RODRENPA-929451 format. One line per 8 residues: number of its first residue (from 0); their letters; for each residue y, x, z of N, C-alpha, C. Coordinates in nm, 4 decimals. Each point is the difference from the previous one (the first is absolute). Layout:
<drenses>
NUM> a> Y X Z Y X Z Y X Z ~ ...
</drenses>
This chain:
<drenses>
0> mpdnpevf> 13.3394 1.8781 -6.8755 -0.0791 0.0844 0.0881 -0.1089 -0.0861 0.0649 ~ -0.1249 0.0441 -0.0107 -0.1081 -0.0816 0.0570 0.0070 -0.0034 0.1519 ~ -0.0425 -0.1097 0.0534 -0.0025 -0.0157 0.1455 -0.1246 0.0704 0.0532 ~ 0.0182 0.1095 0.0704 -0.1117 0.0788 0.0518 -0.0056 -0.0171 0.1519 ~ -0.1019 -0.0709 0.0481 -0.0082 -0.0222 0.1451 -0.0393 0.1243 0.0797 ~ -0.0524 0.1032 -0.0693 -0.0393 0.1211 0.0710 0.1220 0.0858 0.0311 ~ 0.0038 0.0486 0.1219 0.1081 0.0868 0.0440 -0.0626 0.1282 0.0520 ~ 0.0528 0.1133 -0.0457 -0.0493 0.1282 0.0495 0.0473 0.0165 0.1439
8> dldavpph> -0.0927 0.0095 0.0927 0.0322 0.0104 0.1425 0.0149 0.1462 0.0396 ~ 0.1216 0.0496 -0.0101 0.0281 0.1392 0.0341 -0.0260 0.0278 0.1483 ~ 0.0156 -0.1010 0.0841 -0.0277 0.0164 0.1431 -0.1460 0.0368 0.0263 ~ -0.0885 -0.0370 -0.0900 -0.1429 0.0236 0.0200 -0.0469 0.1350 -0.0540 ~ 0.0895 0.0777 -0.0623 -0.0401 0.1286 -0.0578 -0.0110 0.1050 0.1104 ~ -0.1208 0.0549 0.0196 -0.0175 0.1024 0.1038 0.0293 0.1390 -0.0558 ~ 0.0292 0.0959 0.0864 0.0148 0.1379 -0.0489 -0.1365 0.0512 -0.0452 ~ -0.0004 0.0900 -0.0957 -0.1250 0.0555 -0.0499 -0.0298 0.1372 0.0584
16> vdltpfrv> 0.0855 0.0442 0.0911 -0.0194 0.1292 0.0660 0.0333 -0.0151 0.1478 ~ -0.0447 0.0948 0.0783 0.0360 0.0047 0.1418 0.1468 0.0412 0.0090 ~ 0.0825 -0.0793 0.0643 0.1444 0.0242 0.0061 0.0432 0.0795 0.1227 ~ -0.0893 0.0830 0.0514 0.0314 0.0831 0.1159 0.1183 0.0919 -0.0321 ~ 0.1006 0.0039 0.0877 0.1144 0.0896 -0.0242 -0.0419 0.1471 0.0030 ~ 0.0794 0.0834 -0.0653 -0.0195 0.1450 -0.0031 0.0826 0.0596 0.1130 ~ -0.0614 0.0846 0.0811 0.0727 0.0609 0.1116 0.0336 0.1445 -0.0315 ~ 0.1207 0.0394 0.0388 0.0464 0.1364 -0.0236 0.0739 0.0486 0.1245
24> kwcgksfq> -0.0155 0.1282 0.0302 0.0708 0.0612 0.1116 0.1051 0.0929 -0.0579 ~ 0.1230 -0.0120 0.0472 0.1096 0.0850 -0.0488 0.0939 0.0284 0.1153 ~ 0.0276 0.1264 0.0221 0.0880 0.0444 0.1094 -0.0475 -0.0538 0.1347 ~ -0.1313 -0.0030 0.0186 -0.0568 -0.0445 0.1264 -0.0012 -0.1504 0.0195 ~ 0.0429 -0.0773 -0.0971 0.0030 -0.1460 0.0096 -0.0999 -0.0606 -0.0971 ~ -0.0539 -0.1145 0.0347 -0.0946 -0.0698 -0.0867 0.0706 -0.1126 -0.0737 ~ -0.0332 -0.0132 -0.1266 0.0550 -0.1050 -0.0845 -0.1144 -0.0662 -0.0753 ~ 0.0214 -0.1250 -0.0399 -0.0969 -0.0722 -0.0810 0.0662 -0.0448 -0.1288
32> lahlqdld> -0.0669 0.0235 -0.1098 0.0445 -0.0505 -0.1289 -0.0908 -0.1168 -0.0342 ~ 0.0587 -0.1133 -0.0310 -0.0791 -0.1156 -0.0396 -0.0808 0.0352 -0.1243 ~ -0.1133 -0.0635 -0.0161 -0.0821 0.0205 -0.1187 0.0787 -0.0424 -0.1236 ~ -0.0107 0.0753 -0.1060 0.0723 -0.0267 -0.1238 -0.0211 -0.1436 -0.0483 ~ -0.1219 -0.0502 0.0105 -0.0292 -0.1352 -0.0466 0.0572 -0.1083 0.0916 ~ 0.0449 0.0378 0.1178 0.0550 -0.0963 0.0960 0.1529 -0.0065 -0.0052 ~ 0.0621 0.0835 -0.0833 0.1459 0.0006 -0.0109 0.0490 -0.1203 -0.0787 ~ 0.1171 -0.0493 0.0352 0.0613 -0.1102 -0.0728 0.0337 0.0464 -0.1416
40> awelvdat> -0.0527 -0.0659 -0.0993 0.0179 0.0415 -0.1395 0.1468 0.0030 -0.0407 ~ 0.0778 -0.0981 0.0421 0.1411 -0.0066 -0.0412 0.0810 0.1104 0.0665 ~ -0.0288 0.0264 0.1269 0.0709 0.1071 0.0706 -0.0346 0.1357 -0.0619 ~ -0.1235 0.0163 -0.0399 -0.0429 0.1245 -0.0616 0.0682 0.0205 -0.1354 ~ 0.0115 -0.1052 -0.0780 0.0698 0.0090 -0.1287 0.1448 0.0420 0.0223 ~ 0.0665 -0.0631 0.0954 0.1394 0.0339 0.0295 0.0153 0.1445 0.0471 ~ -0.0947 0.0464 0.0805 0.0091 0.1345 0.0581 -0.0291 0.1097 -0.1005 ~ -0.0695 -0.0322 -0.1079 -0.0420 0.1040 -0.0935 0.0633 -0.0120 -0.1382
48> aeggdsra> 0.0846 -0.0986 -0.0192 0.0575 -0.0247 -0.1328 0.0913 0.1139 -0.0445 ~ -0.0102 0.0319 -0.1267 0.0909 0.0930 -0.0679 0.0292 0.1283 0.0768 ~ -0.0988 0.0832 0.0137 0.0258 0.1246 0.0693 -0.1042 0.1067 -0.0243 ~ -0.0975 -0.0273 -0.0823 -0.1015 0.0998 -0.0297 -0.1012 0.0172 0.1119 ~ -0.0788 0.1074 -0.0106 -0.1082 0.0243 0.0943 0.0492 0.0203 0.1429 ~ 0.1086 0.0736 0.0142 0.0531 0.0267 0.1337 0.0406 -0.1296 0.0690 ~ 0.0689 -0.0862 -0.0710 0.0419 -0.1288 0.0567 -0.1214 -0.0867 0.0318 ~ -0.1006 0.0042 -0.0863 -0.1216 -0.0780 0.0242 -0.0690 0.0459 0.1280
56> mtgslrva> -0.0085 0.1313 0.0191 -0.0639 0.0522 0.1209 0.0784 -0.0362 0.1249 ~ 0.1271 0.0363 0.0025 0.0787 -0.0226 0.1217 0.0214 -0.1487 0.0265 ~ 0.0195 -0.0777 -0.1044 0.0169 -0.1446 0.0183 -0.1254 -0.0650 0.0542 ~ -0.1153 0.0398 -0.0532 -0.1268 -0.0551 0.0483 -0.0263 0.0392 0.1450 ~ 0.0286 0.1257 0.0334 -0.0191 0.0446 0.1380 0.0938 -0.0746 0.0948 ~ 0.1234 -0.0248 -0.0446 0.0949 -0.0756 0.0825 -0.0525 -0.1400 0.0288 ~ -0.0489 -0.0658 -0.1013 -0.0533 -0.1351 0.0181 -0.1237 0.0042 0.0894 ~ -0.0870 0.0984 -0.0211 -0.1225 0.0108 0.0792 0.0280 0.0292 0.1474
64> lgeqyaef> 0.1037 0.0777 0.0267 0.0350 0.0311 0.1392 0.0682 -0.1176 0.0693 ~ 0.0631 -0.0864 -0.0756 0.0641 -0.1181 0.0575 0.1024 0.0365 0.1051 ~ -0.0141 -0.0586 0.1180 0.0963 0.0212 0.1084 0.0001 0.1431 0.0525 ~ -0.1024 0.0769 -0.0300 -0.0078 0.1394 0.0451 0.0791 0.0953 -0.0893 ~ 0.0465 -0.0498 -0.1142 0.0631 0.0857 -0.1005 0.1195 0.0778 0.0544 ~ 0.0899 -0.0644 0.0704 0.1206 0.0676 0.0504 -0.0372 0.1175 0.0904 ~ -0.0951 -0.0217 0.0896 -0.0422 0.1071 0.0906 -0.0684 0.1127 -0.0781 ~ -0.0851 -0.0362 -0.0955 -0.0694 0.1005 -0.0814 0.1000 0.0816 -0.0806
72> ralglpqy> 0.0954 -0.0671 -0.0609 0.0991 0.0698 -0.0826 0.0909 0.0890 0.0845 ~ 0.0323 -0.0428 0.1194 0.0877 0.0783 0.0873 -0.0611 0.1361 0.0355 ~ -0.1305 0.0122 -0.0088 -0.0671 0.1255 0.0331 0.0149 0.1046 -0.1110 ~ 0.0423 -0.0432 -0.1184 0.0059 0.0914 -0.1134 -0.1394 0.0224 -0.0545 ~ -0.0087 0.0399 -0.1250 -0.1304 0.0230 -0.0610 0.0159 0.1014 -0.1124 ~ -0.0562 0.1197 0.0166 0.0087 0.0988 -0.1074 -0.0639 -0.0539 -0.1284 ~ 0.0606 0.0306 -0.1110 -0.0462 -0.0486 -0.1299 -0.1474 0.0315 -0.0245 ~ -0.0467 0.1174 0.0445 -0.1386 0.0384 -0.0265 -0.1017 -0.0875 0.0729
80> kvrplwka> 0.0440 -0.0808 0.0958 -0.0912 -0.0877 0.0732 -0.0078 -0.1410 -0.0598 ~ 0.0961 -0.0361 -0.0833 0.0038 -0.1365 -0.0540 -0.1218 -0.0283 -0.0875 ~ -0.0289 0.0876 -0.0946 -0.1109 -0.0221 -0.0933 -0.1351 -0.0079 0.0718 ~ -0.0295 0.0910 0.0949 -0.1272 -0.0123 0.0728 -0.0094 -0.1300 0.0809 ~ 0.1110 -0.0427 0.0599 0.0005 -0.1275 0.0725 -0.0292 -0.1146 -0.0970 ~ 0.0693 -0.0003 -0.1124 -0.0184 -0.1030 -0.1028 -0.1462 -0.0059 -0.0468 ~ -0.0578 0.1168 -0.0317 -0.1377 0.0039 -0.0500 -0.0999 -0.0433 0.1067 ~ 0.0219 0.0398 0.1243 -0.0911 -0.0388 0.1079 0.0054 -0.1509 0.0226
88> wlahcsaa> 0.1188 -0.0574 -0.0053 0.0157 -0.1454 0.0175 -0.0675 -0.0744 -0.1151 ~ 0.0232 0.0451 -0.1232 -0.0641 -0.0649 -0.1149 -0.1517 0.0111 0.0075 ~ -0.0500 0.1146 0.0415 -0.1443 0.0169 0.0139 -0.0538 -0.0965 0.1058 ~ 0.0717 -0.0140 0.1106 -0.0398 -0.0947 0.1049 -0.0068 -0.1413 -0.0550 ~ 0.0936 -0.0322 -0.0884 0.0077 -0.1347 -0.0580 -0.0909 -0.0157 -0.1225 ~ -0.0760 0.1040 -0.0316 -0.0869 0.0018 -0.1180 0.0791 -0.0232 -0.1283 ~ 0.1258 0.0403 0.0001 0.0848 -0.0159 -0.1179 -0.0069 0.1229 -0.0886 ~ -0.0344 0.1128 0.0563 -0.0126 0.1238 -0.0765 -0.0771 0.0990 0.0849
96> epapdedl> -0.0683 0.0871 -0.0652 -0.0712 0.1045 0.0716 0.0725 0.1318 -0.0206 ~ 0.0206 0.0771 0.1066 0.0610 0.1319 -0.0168 -0.0906 0.0885 -0.0845 ~ 0.0598 0.0927 -0.0712 -0.0786 0.0949 -0.0779 -0.0900 0.0790 0.0943 ~ -0.1217 0.0329 -0.0411 -0.0952 0.0676 0.0897 0.0502 0.1334 0.0551 ~ 0.0907 0.0676 -0.0706 0.0457 0.1303 0.0465 0.1208 -0.0093 0.0930 ~ 0.0482 -0.1205 0.0274 0.1170 -0.0125 0.0871 -0.0447 -0.0199 0.1438 ~ 0.0626 0.0701 0.0903 -0.0331 -0.0075 0.1421 0.1072 -0.0815 0.0694 ~ -0.0290 -0.1253 0.0308 0.0979 -0.0867 0.0656 0.0171 0.0319 0.1463
104> dta> -0.0922 0.0774 0.0561 0.0111 0.0338 0.1424 0.1117 0.0983 0.0287 ~ 0.0549 0.0635 -0.1008 0.1053 0.0990 0.0224 0.1356 -0.0636 0.0194 ~ 0.0111 -0.1294 -0.0251 0.1300 -0.0655 0.0146 0.0197 -0.0341 0.1409
</drenses>
């Protein structure tokens, strides 16, 4: 193996997007979801492994809510609100755009 004096400095890699958290109001309380790009990659892999789309959504939201997750989950969440929350968060993170005919304000 050749001796390569160059080392990739991961500490010097800046984010390529604004990492502002996404804010959501539910049951009169405010919560913040960390930006998708700011989540710990290993924790996200663990939270979303082997479970399909539903597991990916709920696992990602759990990681994004962090310490707020227990309080958020204790409030309950109707199934019809999960997808709009997921799409609004992804849109905030520039990870996906909601379809033009979907109204995220109804959630």
